[in-house]
C-alpha positions as CSV (number, residue, x, y, z in Angstrom):
1,M,10.9,-44.1,10.2
2,I,9.3,-40.9,11.5
3,R,5.8,-42.4,11.0
4,I,6.9,-45.6,13.0
5,R,8.2,-43.5,15.8
6,S,5.0,-41.5,15.9
7,I,3.0,-44.8,16.1
8,L,5.2,-46.1,18.9
9,I,4.8,-43.0,20.9
10,L,1.1,-43.2,20.6
11,L,1.1,-46.8,21.7
12,A,3.3,-46.0,24.6
13,L,1.0,-43.2,25.8
14,A,-2.2,-45.1,25.1
15,P,-2.3,-46.9,28.5
16,L,-1.8,-43.6,30.2
17,G,-4.8,-42.1,28.4
18,V,-7.0,-45.1,29.2
19,S,-5.9,-44.9,32.8
20,W,-6.8,-41.2,33.2
21,L,-10.2,-41.9,31.6
22,S,-10.9,-44.7,34.1
23,V,-11.3,-42.4,37.2
24,D,-13.1,-39.2,38.2
25,V,-10.8,-38.0,41.1
26,Y,-7.2,-37.2,40.5
27,R,-4.4,-37.1,43.1
28,P,-1.9,-34.3,43.7
29,L,0.3,-33.4,40.6
30,L,3.5,-35.1,41.8
31,I,1.8,-38.4,42.5
32,E,0.0,-38.4,39.2
33,L,3.3,-37.6,37.5
34,G,4.9,-40.6,39.3
35,S,2.0,-42.8,38.1
36,A,2.4,-41.5,34.6
37,L,6.1,-42.3,34.5
38,G,5.5,-45.8,35.8
39,I,2.7,-46.4,33.2
40,I,5.0,-45.1,30.3
41,G,7.8,-47.3,31.6
42,F,5.7,-50.4,31.6
43,S,4.2,-49.7,28.2
44,T,7.6,-49.0,26.5
45,L,9.0,-52.2,28.2
46,L,6.2,-54.3,26.6
47,I,6.6,-52.6,23.2
48,A,10.4,-53.2,23.3
49,F,9.8,-57.0,23.6
50,V,7.3,-57.1,20.8
51,V,9.5,-55.1,18.5
52,S,12.6,-57.2,19.2
53,G,11.0,-60.5,18.4
54,R,11.7,-60.6,14.7
55,T,7.9,-60.9,14.1
56,R,7.4,-61.1,10.3
57,W,4.6,-58.5,10.1
58,I,6.8,-56.1,12.0
59,T,10.0,-56.7,9.9
60,K,7.9,-56.1,6.7
61,I,7.0,-52.7,8.0
62,I,10.3,-51.6,9.6
63,N,13.9,-52.5,8.7
64,I,15.2,-55.0,11.2
65,D,18.3,-52.8,11.8
66,D,15.8,-50.0,12.7
67,S,13.7,-52.3,14.8
68,M,16.7,-53.2,17.0
69,R,17.6,-49.5,17.4
70,V,14.0,-48.8,18.4
71,H,14.2,-51.7,20.8
72,R,17.3,-50.2,22.5
73,A,15.8,-46.8,22.6
74,L,12.6,-48.2,24.2
75,G,14.7,-50.1,26.8
76,V,16.5,-46.9,27.8
77,T,13.1,-45.0,28.0
78,A,11.6,-47.8,30.2
79,L,14.7,-47.7,32.4
80,V,14.5,-43.9,32.9
81,T,10.8,-43.5,33.5
82,A,10.2,-46.7,35.6
83,F,13.3,-46.0,37.7
84,A,12.2,-42.4,38.3
85,H,8.5,-42.9,39.0
86,P,8.7,-44.0,42.7
87,F,10.5,-40.7,43.7
88,F,7.5,-38.6,42.8
89,F,5.2,-40.3,45.5
90,T,5.5,-37.7,48.1
91,G,1.9,-37.9,49.5
92,S,0.7,-39.9,52.5
93,L,1.4,-43.7,52.6
94,S,-1.0,-46.2,54.0
95,G,-1.0,-50.0,54.3
96,G,-4.1,-52.2,54.4
97,D,-7.6,-51.2,53.5
98,R,-8.4,-47.5,52.8
99,P,-12.2,-47.2,53.2
100,W,-11.8,-43.5,53.9
101,D,-10.1,-43.0,50.5
102,P,-11.6,-45.6,48.0
103,T,-10.1,-43.7,44.9
104,R,-6.6,-43.4,46.5
105,A,-6.7,-39.6,45.8
106,L,-4.7,-39.1,49.0
107,T,-2.7,-42.2,49.6
108,I,-0.7,-45.0,47.9
109,T,-0.2,-48.4,49.3
110,T,2.7,-49.8,51.4
111,D,1.3,-53.4,51.4
112,F,4.4,-55.5,51.3
113,G,3.1,-58.0,48.8
114,A,2.2,-55.3,46.4
115,M,5.4,-53.4,46.9
116,A,7.8,-56.4,46.8
117,S,7.4,-57.1,43.2
118,G,7.9,-53.4,42.3
119,I,11.0,-53.3,44.5
120,L,12.4,-56.4,42.8
121,A,11.6,-54.9,39.3
122,F,13.2,-51.6,40.4
123,A,16.4,-53.5,41.2
124,L,16.4,-55.8,38.2
125,L,15.6,-53.3,35.4
126,P,18.8,-51.2,35.5
127,S,21.0,-54.3,35.4
128,F,18.8,-55.8,32.7
129,V,19.1,-52.8,30.4
130,L,22.8,-52.1,31.1
131,L,23.7,-55.7,30.6
132,A,21.9,-55.6,27.2
133,R,23.8,-52.5,26.1
134,W,27.3,-53.6,27.2
135,H,27.1,-57.4,27.0
136,S,29.7,-57.5,24.2
137,S,32.4,-56.2,26.4
138,L,31.8,-59.0,29.0
139,E,33.6,-62.3,28.7
140,Y,30.8,-64.8,28.1
141,R,29.3,-66.2,25.0
142,Y,26.6,-64.4,22.9
143,E,24.2,-67.3,23.4
144,T,24.5,-67.1,27.2
145,W,23.5,-63.4,27.0
146,R,20.5,-64.2,24.9
147,W,19.3,-66.8,27.4
148,I,19.8,-64.3,30.2
149,H,17.9,-61.6,28.1
150,A,15.0,-63.9,27.4
151,I,14.5,-65.4,30.8
152,G,15.2,-62.1,32.6
153,G,12.7,-60.4,30.3
154,C,9.9,-62.8,31.2
155,V,10.7,-62.4,34.9
156,L,10.8,-58.6,34.6
157,V,7.4,-58.4,32.8
158,G,5.8,-60.7,35.5
159,L,7.1,-58.6,38.3
160,V,6.0,-55.3,36.8
161,L,2.6,-56.7,35.9
162,H,2.0,-57.9,39.5
163,H,3.1,-54.6,40.9
164,T,0.9,-52.6,38.5
165,L,-2.2,-54.7,39.2
166,T,-1.7,-54.8,43.0
167,A,0.0,-51.5,44.0
168,G,-1.2,-49.1,41.2
169,R,-4.3,-47.2,41.6
170,Y,-5.1,-47.4,37.9
171,G,-4.3,-51.0,37.7
172,E,-7.3,-51.8,39.9
173,Q,-9.6,-50.5,37.1
174,E,-11.1,-53.5,35.1
175,T,-10.4,-51.9,31.7
176,V,-6.8,-50.9,32.6
177,A,-6.1,-54.2,34.2
178,L,-7.3,-56.1,31.0
179,L,-5.1,-53.8,28.9
180,W,-2.0,-54.6,30.9
181,I,-2.7,-58.3,31.0
182,S,-3.2,-58.4,27.3
183,G,-0.1,-56.4,26.6
184,S,2.0,-58.7,28.9
185,I,0.6,-61.8,27.2
186,L,1.5,-60.3,23.8
187,A,5.0,-59.5,24.9
188,L,5.5,-63.0,26.4
189,L,4.1,-64.6,23.2
190,S,6.7,-62.7,21.2
191,I,9.4,-64.4,23.3
192,I,7.7,-67.8,23.0
193,D,7.3,-67.3,19.3
194,S,11.0,-66.4,18.8
195,R,12.4,-69.1,21.1
196,L,10.0,-72.1,20.8
197,I,7.5,-71.8,17.9
198,R,10.3,-70.9,15.4
199,G,12.4,-73.7,16.8
200,W,9.6,-76.1,15.9
201,I,9.3,-74.7,12.4
202,K,13.0,-75.0,11.9
203,Y,12.8,-78.6,13.2
204,L,10.3,-79.4,10.5
205,N,12.4,-77.8,7.7
206,P,16.0,-78.9,8.2
207,W,18.9,-78.2,5.9
208,T,22.2,-80.1,5.3
209,V,25.7,-78.6,4.8
210,T,26.7,-79.7,1.3
211,Q,29.9,-77.7,1.0
212,I,32.4,-75.9,3.2
213,E,35.4,-74.2,1.6
214,Q,38.0,-71.8,2.7
215,V,38.3,-69.0,0.1
216,T,40.6,-66.5,1.9
217,P,42.8,-66.9,5.0
218,K,39.9,-66.0,7.2
219,Q,36.8,-66.4,5.1
220,W,34.8,-69.5,4.3
221,V,31.9,-70.4,2.0
222,I,29.2,-72.6,3.5
223,T,26.5,-74.1,1.3
224,V,23.4,-75.7,2.6
225,S,20.6,-77.6,0.8
226,P,17.0,-78.1,1.8
227,D,16.0,-81.6,3.2
228,N,12.9,-82.6,1.3
229,H,11.0,-79.4,1.8
230,K,10.2,-76.3,-0.3
231,P,13.2,-74.0,-1.0
232,L,13.4,-70.8,0.9
233,Q,11.7,-67.9,-0.9
234,Y,14.0,-64.9,-0.6
235,K,15.3,-61.9,-2.5
236,A,18.9,-61.1,-3.3
237,G,20.4,-59.1,-0.5
238,Q,18.4,-60.6,2.3
239,F,19.9,-62.6,5.2
240,V,18.9,-65.4,7.5
241,W,19.8,-66.6,11.0
242,L,21.8,-69.8,10.6
243,T,22.3,-72.7,13.1
244,I,24.8,-75.4,12.6
245,Q,26.1,-78.0,15.0
246,S,23.2,-77.5,17.3
247,N,19.5,-78.2,17.8
248,P,16.8,-76.0,16.3
249,Y,15.9,-74.5,19.7
250,S,19.4,-73.4,20.4
251,M,20.3,-69.8,21.0
252,E,23.4,-70.3,18.9
253,E,22.1,-68.8,15.6
254,H,23.9,-66.1,13.7
255,P,22.8,-63.7,11.0
256,F,24.5,-64.2,7.6
257,S,23.7,-62.5,4.3
258,I,22.9,-64.9,1.5
259,S,25.5,-64.7,-1.2
260,S,23.8,-67.0,-3.6
261,A,21.1,-65.8,-6.2
262,P,17.5,-66.8,-5.8
263,A,17.5,-67.7,-9.5
264,S,20.4,-70.1,-9.2
265,G,18.4,-72.9,-7.4
266,P,17.4,-74.1,-3.9
267,N,20.8,-74.1,-2.3
268,L,21.9,-71.2,-0.1
269,T,25.5,-70.0,0.1
270,F,27.0,-67.8,2.8
271,L,30.4,-66.1,2.9
272,V,31.5,-66.1,6.6
273,K,34.4,-64.5,8.2
274,E,36.2,-65.8,11.3
275,L,35.3,-63.3,14.0
276,G,33.2,-64.6,17.0
277,D,32.6,-67.7,19.0
278,F,30.8,-69.6,16.2
279,T,32.9,-68.4,13.2
280,Q,36.2,-69.3,15.0
281,N,35.2,-72.9,14.6
282,L,34.4,-73.0,11.0
283,N,37.0,-75.6,10.2
284,Q,35.1,-78.0,12.5
285,I,32.0,-77.8,10.2
286,N,31.7,-80.9,8.0
287,V,29.6,-81.8,5.0
288,G,26.5,-83.7,5.9
289,Q,25.9,-81.8,9.2
290,R,22.3,-80.7,9.9
291,A,21.6,-77.0,9.7
292,Y,18.5,-74.8,10.5
293,I,17.4,-71.6,8.8
294,N,15.3,-68.7,10.3
295,G,14.4,-66.1,7.7
296,P,14.6,-64.4,5.3
297,Y,14.9,-60.9,6.8
298,G,16.2,-57.6,5.6
299,H,15.3,-54.6,3.4
300,L,18.6,-54.6,1.4
301,R,16.8,-55.4,-1.8
302,I,17.0,-54.1,-5.4
303,D,14.4,-56.3,-7.1
304,D,11.8,-53.5,-6.9
305,R,14.1,-50.6,-7.8
306,N,14.2,-48.9,-11.3
307,E,17.3,-46.7,-11.0
308,P,19.4,-46.7,-14.2
309,G,22.5,-48.2,-12.5
310,I,23.7,-49.5,-9.1
311,V,26.7,-48.6,-7.0
312,M,27.7,-51.3,-4.6
313,I,30.1,-50.3,-1.8
314,A,31.3,-53.2,0.5
315,G,33.8,-53.5,3.3
316,G,35.2,-56.9,4.2
317,V,32.6,-59.6,4.5
318,G,30.0,-57.0,3.5
319,I,30.7,-58.2,-0.1
320,A,28.4,-61.2,0.7
321,P,25.0,-59.6,-0.2
322,M,26.7,-57.8,-3.2
323,L,27.6,-61.3,-4.5
324,G,24.0,-62.2,-4.2
325,F,23.0,-59.0,-6.2
326,I,25.6,-59.5,-8.9
327,R,24.7,-63.2,-9.4
328,E,21.0,-62.5,-9.4
329,L,21.4,-59.7,-12.0
330,R,23.5,-62.0,-14.1
331,H,21.0,-64.9,-13.9
332,T,18.0,-62.7,-14.8
333,N,19.9,-60.9,-17.6
334,D,19.4,-57.5,-16.0
335,S,21.4,-55.1,-18.2
336,R,21.8,-52.2,-15.7
337,P,25.4,-51.1,-15.2
338,I,27.1,-52.0,-11.8
339,H,29.9,-50.2,-10.2
340,L,31.5,-52.1,-7.2
341,I,33.8,-50.5,-4.6
342,Y,35.3,-53.2,-2.4
343,G,37.5,-52.5,0.6
344,N,39.7,-54.9,2.6
345,R,42.6,-54.8,5.0
346,N,45.0,-56.5,2.5
347,E,44.6,-58.1,-0.9
348,S,44.7,-61.6,0.3
349,Q,41.2,-61.0,1.9
350,I,39.6,-60.1,-1.5
351,A,37.0,-62.9,-1.9
352,F,35.9,-64.1,-5.3
353,K,38.3,-61.8,-7.2
354,E,38.2,-63.9,-10.4
355,E,34.4,-63.7,-10.4
356,L,34.3,-59.9,-9.7
357,D,37.1,-58.8,-12.0
358,P,34.9,-58.9,-15.2
359,I,32.8,-56.1,-13.8
360,D,35.8,-53.9,-13.3
361,P,35.5,-53.1,-9.6
362,T,37.5,-50.7,-7.6
363,Y,39.5,-52.5,-5.0
364,V,40.7,-50.5,-1.9
365,V,43.4,-52.1,0.4
366,A,44.3,-50.6,3.8
367,E,47.6,-52.5,4.3
368,P,48.9,-53.3,0.7
369,S,51.8,-55.4,-0.2
370,T,54.7,-53.8,-2.2
371,N,53.2,-55.3,-5.3
372,W,49.7,-53.8,-4.9
373,K,48.9,-51.4,-7.7
374,G,45.3,-50.4,-6.8
375,L,43.9,-47.8,-4.4
376,T,45.1,-47.8,-0.8
377,G,43.6,-46.7,2.5
378,C,40.0,-47.1,3.4
379,I,36.7,-46.3,1.5
380,D,36.6,-42.6,2.5
381,Q,35.7,-39.2,1.0
382,T,38.9,-39.2,-1.1
383,V,38.1,-42.6,-2.7
384,L,34.5,-41.6,-3.4
385,Q,35.4,-38.2,-4.9
386,T,37.8,-40.0,-7.3
387,D,35.7,-43.0,-8.1
388,L,32.1,-41.8,-8.3
389,S,30.8,-39.9,-11.3
390,E,28.2,-37.0,-11.3
391,E,25.8,-39.3,-13.3
392,Q,26.0,-41.9,-10.6
393,L,25.5,-39.4,-7.8
394,K,22.5,-37.9,-9.6
395,A,20.5,-40.9,-10.5
396,W,22.0,-44.3,-9.5
397,L,21.0,-46.5,-6.5
398,F,23.6,-46.9,-3.7
399,V,23.8,-50.2,-1.8
400,L,26.1,-50.4,1.2
401,C,27.3,-53.1,3.5
402,G,30.3,-53.2,5.8
403,P,31.7,-51.9,9.1
404,P,29.6,-49.2,10.9
405,A,32.3,-46.6,10.6
406,M,32.6,-47.1,6.9
407,L,28.8,-46.9,6.5
408,E,28.5,-43.7,8.4
409,G,31.3,-42.1,6.4
410,V,29.9,-43.2,3.1
411,E,26.3,-42.2,3.9
412,G,27.5,-38.8,5.2
413,Y,29.4,-38.2,1.9
414,L,26.5,-39.2,-0.2
415,R,24.0,-37.0,1.6
416,D,26.5,-34.0,1.4
417,R,26.6,-34.6,-2.3
418,G,22.8,-34.5,-2.6
419,V,21.9,-38.2,-2.8
420,P,18.5,-38.6,-1.1
421,Q,18.1,-41.2,1.6
422,S,15.7,-43.0,-0.7
423,R,18.6,-44.0,-3.0
424,I,20.8,-45.2,-0.2
425,L,20.2,-48.8,1.1
426,S,22.4,-50.2,3.9
427,E,22.4,-52.9,6.5
428,R,24.5,-52.9,9.7
429,F,23.8,-56.4,11.3
430,N,24.1,-54.9,14.8
431,F,21.7,-57.1,16.7
432,G,23.5,-57.6,20.0
């Protein structure tokens, strides 16, 4: 992750370096600082779009959870730098032609056409970033926000590009202008790829719902089968974006871990919990309905690991990828020992208990009934101290999936006990 951050910082600063090399005369320090902030703001904005597009070659390099955290950090950086940059232009202002100052060493433009796009972007960017960070607290559908984010992003890139090429001193340089145009095209292509091209690919490779079953009061199993096309090539623990009851171009797609095993056949199985707009209507899904898949994604994989044993720690529906691991290990006759710690609010929410019981898991229930005889509370330091052995802490692989608070607590405990990050795999599914 440190290497990725270094590369992103270099990419964000590259346009600034090219800009400075394109001229011989420099303006006063504050004006140059204002230009530098604007350039960094635009470059980080473009990188943020490319990083967020679920581009395959990017997700192979960086975990998709990390890519979304980087996307948010870049968005905030773009907001701060771009919003601050006009306040540093304290030098003389001039509209129209400036034959007496061809390098703009002393002036900046006040031409309305050049400034209008910058003013609009200046007003739009804060609301764009703030809406992205706090959209979940607003009362509209997730899909509505995704459309706003995609369309608003295209408009924002267009406005900033126009302002940069017409009002910016460096944007008038041919090499710099070509760099900005190329970067903007790449950012827009990432949006087109994620919204249109992938929709076409999904249209050509449809799936059908072949089973829908309620397995706990709020959890359902959905099984889909490929319609006359090659099965999905995936690894146990990965996830896909699933669309049901809609067209392949719809924004209504949701990330779900695959709970079936790659070795079990072409069908994909998902354990889904009733939570949001889509999952509250699971009882309306019928066998025979068309479905669409975008994936696979995710670095929660154990197929290339050689640790002597695996500890799986799951909270709630976080058991889904663990089911995929357990089933794949069974299908492939992998003899490594497994220790599962599985937490739920109450015992009625324990999914696939009959399938899990043979591996002797540790069940943890927060609100037990009077008949419950297992551990109570949440998966915290007390549970981990009691349940994990020194041998497991010393050499085994740890795979985690569940609520963010649980993941942070478990990861913190494991690091305190000397488990290196290289032996801790987790996925948060925080893409909003």
